[in-house]
N, CA, C and O atoms as a GROMACS GRO file, in nm:
protein
  316
    1UNK      N    1  -0.769   0.728   1.053
    1UNK     CA    2  -0.760   0.761   0.912
    1UNK      C    3  -0.624   0.824   0.884
    1UNK      O    4  -0.573   0.903   0.963
    2UNK      N    5  -0.569   0.789   0.774
    2UNK     CA    6  -0.439   0.838   0.731
    2UNK      C    7  -0.443   0.988   0.700
    2UNK      O    8  -0.551   1.046   0.694
    3UNK      N    9  -0.329   1.048   0.681
    3UNK     CA   10  -0.318   1.190   0.652
    3UNK      C   11  -0.366   1.220   0.510
    3UNK      O   12  -0.284   1.242   0.420
    4UNK      N   13  -0.496   1.220   0.489
    4UNK     CA   14  -0.553   1.235   0.355
    4UNK      C   15  -0.525   1.371   0.292
    4UNK      O   16  -0.515   1.382   0.170
    5UNK      N   17  -0.513   1.475   0.375
    5UNK     CA   18  -0.489   1.609   0.320
    5UNK      C   19  -0.351   1.619   0.254
    5UNK      O   20  -0.333   1.692   0.157
    6UNK      N   21  -0.255   1.545   0.307
    6UNK     CA   22  -0.119   1.545   0.252
    6UNK      C   23  -0.120   1.498   0.106
    6UNK      O   24  -0.039   1.543   0.025
    7UNK      N   25  -0.212   1.408   0.073
    7UNK     CA   26  -0.219   1.352  -0.062
    7UNK      C   27  -0.333   1.412  -0.144
    7UNK      O   28  -0.373   1.357  -0.246
    8UNK      N   29  -0.384   1.526  -0.096
    8UNK     CA   30  -0.491   1.597  -0.167
    8UNK      C   31  -0.613   1.508  -0.189
    8UNK      O   32  -0.674   1.508  -0.296
    9UNK      N   33  -0.647   1.433  -0.085
    9UNK     CA   34  -0.760   1.340  -0.090
    9UNK      C   35  -0.859   1.384   0.017
    9UNK      O   36  -0.823   1.400   0.133
   10UNK      N   37  -0.984   1.403  -0.022
   10UNK     CA   38  -1.085   1.443   0.076
   10UNK      C   39  -1.117   1.324   0.166
   10UNK      O   40  -1.090   1.209   0.133
   11UNK      N   41  -1.176   1.354   0.281
   11UNK     CA   42  -1.218   1.248   0.373
   11UNK      C   43  -1.318   1.157   0.303
   11UNK      O   44  -1.317   1.036   0.324
   12UNK      N   45  -1.405   1.214   0.221
   12UNK     CA   46  -1.504   1.134   0.148
   12UNK      C   47  -1.436   1.039   0.050
   12UNK      O   48  -1.479   0.924   0.037
   13UNK      N   49  -1.332   1.085  -0.018
   13UNK     CA   50  -1.259   0.998  -0.112
   13UNK      C   51  -1.188   0.886  -0.037
   13UNK      O   52  -1.184   0.772  -0.084
   14UNK      N   53  -1.131   0.918   0.079
   14UNK     CA   54  -1.066   0.814   0.160
   14UNK      C   55  -1.168   0.707   0.199
   14UNK      O   56  -1.144   0.588   0.181
   15UNK      N   57  -1.282   0.751   0.253
   15UNK     CA   58  -1.382   0.654   0.297
   15UNK      C   59  -1.443   0.577   0.180
   15UNK      O   60  -1.486   0.463   0.197
   16UNK      N   61  -1.447   0.638   0.063
   16UNK     CA   62  -1.492   0.567  -0.057
   16UNK      C   63  -1.396   0.453  -0.088
   16UNK      O   64  -1.439   0.340  -0.112
   17UNK      N   65  -1.266   0.481  -0.088
   17UNK     CA   66  -1.166   0.376  -0.110
   17UNK      C   67  -1.176   0.268  -0.001
   17UNK      O   68  -1.168   0.149  -0.029
   18UNK      N   69  -1.195   0.313   0.124
   18UNK     CA   70  -1.207   0.220   0.236
   18UNK      C   71  -1.325   0.126   0.214
   18UNK      O   72  -1.314   0.006   0.238
   19UNK      N   73  -1.438   0.180   0.170
   19UNK     CA   74  -1.556   0.097   0.144
   19UNK      C   75  -1.534   0.001   0.028
   19UNK      O   76  -1.568  -0.117   0.039
   20UNK      N   77  -1.478   0.050  -0.082
   20UNK     CA   78  -1.452  -0.036  -0.198
   20UNK      C   79  -1.361  -0.153  -0.159
   20UNK      O   80  -1.380  -0.266  -0.205
   21UNK      N   81  -1.262  -0.124  -0.075
   21UNK     CA   82  -1.168  -0.228  -0.032
   21UNK      C   83  -1.219  -0.306   0.088
   21UNK      O   84  -1.149  -0.392   0.142
   22UNK      N   85  -1.342  -0.278   0.130
   22UNK     CA   86  -1.405  -0.346   0.243
   22UNK      C   87  -1.319  -0.338   0.370
   22UNK      O   88  -1.316  -0.431   0.450
   23UNK      N   89  -1.249  -0.226   0.386
   23UNK     CA   90  -1.168  -0.205   0.505
   23UNK      C   91  -1.044  -0.292   0.512
   23UNK      O   92  -0.988  -0.311   0.620
   24UNK      N   93  -1.001  -0.345   0.397
   24UNK     CA   94  -0.888  -0.436   0.394
   24UNK      C   95  -0.772  -0.382   0.310
   24UNK      O   96  -0.792  -0.309   0.212
   25UNK      N   97  -0.652  -0.418   0.351
   25UNK     CA   98  -0.532  -0.379   0.279
   25UNK      C   99  -0.537  -0.436   0.137
   25UNK      O  100  -0.573  -0.552   0.117
   26UNK      N  101  -0.500  -0.354   0.039
   26UNK     CA  102  -0.504  -0.395  -0.102
   26UNK      C  103  -0.399  -0.502  -0.134
   26UNK      O  104  -0.407  -0.565  -0.240
   27UNK      N  105  -0.302  -0.523  -0.046
   27UNK     CA  106  -0.200  -0.625  -0.071
   27UNK      C  107  -0.223  -0.751   0.012
   27UNK      O  108  -0.238  -0.859  -0.044
   28UNK      N  109  -0.227  -0.738   0.144
   28UNK     CA  110  -0.232  -0.857   0.230
   28UNK      C  111  -0.372  -0.893   0.278
   28UNK      O  112  -0.391  -0.997   0.340
   29UNK      N  113  -0.469  -0.807   0.251
   29UNK     CA  114  -0.609  -0.832   0.287
   29UNK      C  115  -0.636  -0.821   0.438
   29UNK      O  116  -0.742  -0.861   0.485
   30UNK      N  117  -0.540  -0.767   0.512
   30UNK     CA  118  -0.556  -0.748   0.656
   30UNK      C  119  -0.656  -0.637   0.682
   30UNK      O  120  -0.657  -0.536   0.612
   31UNK      N  121  -0.740  -0.654   0.784
   31UNK     CA  122  -0.836  -0.552   0.825
   31UNK      C  123  -0.770  -0.456   0.923
   31UNK      O  124  -0.672  -0.490   0.989
   32UNK      N  125  -0.825  -0.336   0.931
   32UNK     CA  126  -0.777  -0.242   1.031
   32UNK      C  127  -0.750  -0.105   0.975
   32UNK      O  128  -0.803  -0.067   0.871
   33UNK      N  129  -0.666  -0.031   1.048
   33UNK     CA  130  -0.629   0.104   1.004
   33UNK      C  131  -0.552   0.095   0.874
   33UNK      O  132  -0.455   0.019   0.862
   34UNK      N  133  -0.594   0.172   0.776
   34UNK     CA  134  -0.528   0.170   0.646
   34UNK      C  135  -0.473   0.308   0.615
   34UNK      O  136  -0.534   0.411   0.647
   35UNK      N  137  -0.356   0.310   0.553
   35UNK     CA  138  -0.292   0.435   0.514
   35UNK      C  139  -0.302   0.451   0.363
   35UNK      O  140  -0.322   0.354   0.290
   36UNK      N  141  -0.286   0.572   0.320
   36UNK     CA  142  -0.294   0.602   0.177
   36UNK      C  143  -0.160   0.569   0.113
   36UNK      O  144  -0.056   0.619   0.155
   37UNK      N  145  -0.164   0.484   0.011
   37UNK     CA  146  -0.044   0.453  -0.065
   37UNK      C  147  -0.041   0.541  -0.188
   37UNK      O  148  -0.144   0.564  -0.252
   38UNK      N  149   0.077   0.589  -0.221
   38UNK     CA  150   0.092   0.674  -0.340
   38UNK      C  151   0.221   0.638  -0.413
   38UNK      O  152   0.313   0.583  -0.354
   39UNK      N  153   0.226   0.670  -0.538
   39UNK     CA  154   0.346   0.650  -0.618
   39UNK      C  155   0.448   0.757  -0.581
   39UNK      O  156   0.416   0.876  -0.580
   40UNK      N  157   0.568   0.714  -0.550
   40UNK     CA  158   0.674   0.810  -0.522
   40UNK      C  159   0.725   0.875  -0.649
   40UNK      O  160   0.799   0.974  -0.644
   41UNK      N  161   0.686   0.821  -0.764
   41UNK     CA  162   0.730   0.876  -0.893
   41UNK      C  163   0.632   0.981  -0.945
   41UNK      O  164   0.673   1.086  -0.994
   42UNK      N  165   0.501   0.952  -0.934
   42UNK     CA  166   0.400   1.044  -0.988
   42UNK      C  167   0.327   1.123  -0.882
   42UNK      O  168   0.267   1.227  -0.911
   43UNK      N  169   0.331   1.075  -0.756
   43UNK     CA  170   0.257   1.139  -0.648
   43UNK      C  171   0.110   1.099  -0.645
   43UNK      O  172   0.037   1.140  -0.554
   44UNK      N  173   0.066   1.020  -0.742
   44UNK     CA  174  -0.074   0.978  -0.749
   44UNK      C  175  -0.108   0.878  -0.640
   44UNK      O  176  -0.029   0.789  -0.608
   45UNK      N  177  -0.228   0.893  -0.582
   45UNK     CA  178  -0.278   0.797  -0.485
   45UNK      C  179  -0.310   0.667  -0.558
   45UNK      O  180  -0.372   0.668  -0.665
   46UNK      N  181  -0.268   0.554  -0.499
   46UNK     CA  182  -0.297   0.423  -0.560
   46UNK      C  183  -0.415   0.358  -0.487
   46UNK      O  184  -0.526   0.353  -0.541
   47UNK      N  185  -0.392   0.309  -0.369
   47UNK     CA  186  -0.498   0.244  -0.290
   47UNK      C  187  -0.464   0.262  -0.143
   47UNK      O  188  -0.373   0.336  -0.108
   48UNK      N  189  -0.540   0.192  -0.057
   48UNK     CA  190  -0.514   0.193   0.086
   48UNK      C  191  -0.444   0.064   0.126
   48UNK      O  192  -0.479  -0.044   0.081
   49UNK      N  193  -0.342   0.080   0.211
   49UNK     CA  194  -0.264  -0.035   0.258
   49UNK      C  195  -0.250  -0.031   0.409
   49UNK      O  196  -0.264   0.074   0.471
   50UNK      N  197  -0.222  -0.148   0.468
   50UNK     CA  198  -0.185  -0.149   0.609
   50UNK      C  199  -0.045  -0.086   0.618
   50UNK      O  200   0.026  -0.078   0.519
   51UNK      N  201  -0.008  -0.043   0.735
   51UNK     CA  202   0.122   0.023   0.752
   51UNK      C  203   0.238  -0.068   0.714
   51UNK      O  204   0.337  -0.024   0.656
   52UNK      N  205   0.225  -0.195   0.746
   52UNK     CA  206   0.333  -0.290   0.717
   52UNK      C  207   0.357  -0.302   0.566
   52UNK      O  208   0.472  -0.296   0.522
   53UNK      N  209   0.252  -0.319   0.488
   53UNK     CA  210   0.267  -0.330   0.343
   53UNK      C  211   0.315  -0.199   0.282
   53UNK      O  212   0.396  -0.200   0.189
   54UNK      N  213   0.264  -0.086   0.333
   54UNK     CA  214   0.307   0.043   0.283
   54UNK      C  215   0.455   0.066   0.309
   54UNK      O  216   0.528   0.116   0.223
   55UNK      N  217   0.500   0.029   0.426
   55UNK     CA  218   0.641   0.042   0.462
   55UNK      C  219   0.727  -0.048   0.373
   55UNK      O  220   0.834  -0.006   0.327
   56UNK      N  221   0.681  -0.170   0.350
   56UNK     CA  222   0.757  -0.265   0.267
   56UNK      C  223   0.776  -0.209   0.126
   56UNK      O  224   0.886  -0.217   0.071
   57UNK      N  225   0.671  -0.155   0.067
   57UNK     CA  226   0.684  -0.096  -0.067
   57UNK      C  227   0.786   0.017  -0.066
   57UNK      O  228   0.869   0.028  -0.156
   58UNK      N  229   0.779   0.099   0.035
   58UNK     CA  230   0.873   0.210   0.046
   58UNK      C  231   1.016   0.163   0.062
   58UNK      O  232   1.107   0.220   0.002
   59UNK      N  233   1.036   0.059   0.143
   59UNK     CA  234   1.171   0.007   0.163
   59UNK      C  235   1.228  -0.055   0.035
   59UNK      O  236   1.349  -0.055   0.014
   60UNK      N  237   1.141  -0.106  -0.050
   60UNK     CA  238   1.183  -0.159  -0.180
   60UNK      C  239   1.190  -0.049  -0.286
   60UNK      O  240   1.216  -0.076  -0.403
   61UNK      N  241   1.165   0.072  -0.244
   61UNK     CA  242   1.174   0.184  -0.337
   61UNK      C  243   1.073   0.180  -0.450
   61UNK      O  244   1.098   0.234  -0.558
   62UNK      N  245   0.959   0.114  -0.426
   62UNK     CA  246   0.855   0.099  -0.530
   62UNK      C  247   0.912   0.038  -0.658
   62UNK      O  248   0.864   0.066  -0.768
   63UNK      N  249   1.015  -0.046  -0.644
   63UNK     CA  250   1.083  -0.103  -0.759
   63UNK      C  251   1.034  -0.246  -0.782
   63UNK      O  252   1.073  -0.337  -0.709
   64UNK      N  253   0.949  -0.268  -0.885
   64UNK     CA  254   0.893  -0.401  -0.908
   64UNK      C  255   1.000  -0.507  -0.937
   64UNK      O  256   0.983  -0.623  -0.900
   65UNK      N  257   1.108  -0.468  -1.001
   65UNK     CA  258   1.213  -0.564  -1.033
   65UNK      C  259   1.275  -0.619  -0.903
   65UNK      O  260   1.297  -0.739  -0.890
   66UNK      N  261   1.303  -0.529  -0.810
   66UNK     CA  262   1.362  -0.571  -0.683
   66UNK      C  263   1.260  -0.653  -0.604
   66UNK      O  264   1.298  -0.752  -0.540
   67UNK      N  265   1.134  -0.614  -0.607
   67UNK     CA  266   1.031  -0.690  -0.534
   67UNK      C  267   1.017  -0.832  -0.591
   67UNK      O  268   1.002  -0.928  -0.516
   68UNK      N  269   1.022  -0.844  -0.724
   68UNK     CA  270   1.015  -0.978  -0.786
   68UNK      C  271   1.135  -1.062  -0.744
   68UNK      O  272   1.121  -1.182  -0.717
   69UNK      N  273   1.252  -1.000  -0.739
   69UNK     CA  274   1.372  -1.073  -0.696
   69UNK      C  275   1.356  -1.119  -0.552
   69UNK      O  276   1.398  -1.230  -0.517
   70UNK      N  277   1.295  -1.036  -0.467
   70UNK     CA  278   1.272  -1.074  -0.328
   70UNK      C  279   1.176  -1.193  -0.319
   70UNK      O  280   1.197  -1.284  -0.239
   71UNK      N  281   1.072  -1.192  -0.401
   71UNK     CA  282   0.977  -1.304  -0.403
   71UNK      C  283   1.048  -1.431  -0.445
   71UNK      O  284   1.031  -1.536  -0.382
   72UNK      N  285   1.128  -1.424  -0.551
   72UNK     CA  286   1.201  -1.543  -0.597
   72UNK      C  287   1.299  -1.592  -0.490
   72UNK      O  288   1.317  -1.712  -0.471
   73UNK      N  289   1.362  -1.498  -0.423
   73UNK     CA  290   1.455  -1.533  -0.315
   73UNK      C  291   1.381  -1.612  -0.206
   73UNK      O  292   1.428  -1.718  -0.164
   74UNK      N  293   1.268  -1.562  -0.161
   74UNK     CA  294   1.191  -1.629  -0.057
   74UNK      C  295   1.144  -1.766  -0.105
   74UNK      O  296   1.154  -1.864  -0.031
   75UNK      N  297   1.093  -1.773  -0.226
   75UNK     CA  298   1.043  -1.900  -0.280
   75UNK      C  299   1.156  -2.003  -0.294
   75UNK      O  300   1.134  -2.122  -0.270
   76UNK      N  301   1.273  -1.958  -0.332
   76UNK     CA  302   1.385  -2.049  -0.353
   76UNK      C  303   1.456  -2.091  -0.225
   76UNK      O  304   1.520  -2.196  -0.221
   77UNK      N  305   1.446  -2.010  -0.120
   77UNK     CA  306   1.521  -2.041   0.002
   77UNK      C  307   1.433  -2.084   0.119
   77UNK      O  308   1.484  -2.131   0.220
   78UNK      N  309   1.303  -2.069   0.106
   78UNK     CA  310   1.214  -2.106   0.215
   78UNK      C  311   1.200  -2.258   0.220
   78UNK      O  312   1.169  -2.322   0.120
   79UNK      N  313   1.222  -2.312   0.337
   79UNK     CA  314   1.214  -2.458   0.351
   79UNK      C  315   1.079  -2.498   0.403
   79UNK      O  316   1.053  -2.617   0.422
   0.00000   0.00000   0.00000
């Protein structure tokens, strides 16, 4: 279980999110250990993600414009 106390989330709230998401990452649907995702702007907890998806959002700076550009880049250059 992720560091729920850091995000002011009780263990019960974490497991509630885990159950609602059926133990799957909210982005890639991968099963396994999930971490708490939060907005770097508001500090609010969003959902649970796998570490890979959580890291990717962080590396993109939670910037939807940049993420959309990355998607278009992959779609346009992937053979």
